[in-house]
N, C-alpha and C positions, 0 to 999 in steps of 0.2 A: 587484478586489483587486490590489495591486501584486505583481509576481513575488517581491520580497524578503519581503513579508509572507506570501505563500503558502508560500514555502520555510520560513520560521520556523514557521508553523502545522503544516506537515507534519513538520518535525523534532521539534517539541514533542510532537505526537501519537505519533510513532514511539517517542520516549523513554518516554512514559506506557504505551503498549501493551507494550513490552518489559519494563518494570518490573512491570506487572500479570501478564504471563505468567510471569516469573521467580518472583514471589511465590507464585502459585498452584501452579506446579510444585514449588517447594520445600516448600510445605505438604502437597502430595500425596505427595512422595517422601521428604522429610526429608534429601535428599542435594543439597548445593550444587553439586557437580560435574555430576551428572546434570541438574539443573534448568537450570544455565547452558548446558551443551552443547545440550540440547534446545531451549532458548529461542533460541540463536544459529541453529541449523539451521532452526527453524520460521520465524524472521523473515527469514532469507535467502530461503527459498522463498516466503514471502508477499510480500516486496518484488519478487521476480521476477515472480510472478503478477500483482501490481498493475501493474507496468510493461507486461506483455503486454496486460492488460485495457485500460489507458489507450491503448495504441497501436492496438488494434482499435477502440476507441470513437472515436478521432480519425479513423480511416479511414472508419468508418461515417458519422460526421457530415459529413465532406468529401463523401462520395458522395451523401448526402441533399441537400446544398447544390446540387449539380449537377442532381439530379433535379428539385428545386423550380424551379431556373432554367430547365431544359428545358421544364417544364410551363407556365411562365408565357409562353412564346412562343406 
């Protein structure tokens, strides 16, 4: 997948997930302000957690590449 397509896919999914969260929280609370602020805080935290997960995943995959390379010798 091209990086530009991947970015578009991620951006579209993020928009959908934010919208779903906002609607559910509004239906639960009946308060637009509370739903909006909670949605923003939640998605900032989730984006940070996703970034850390991806960073750790990349490090693990890089380490595995070298382990497989070492075993093949």
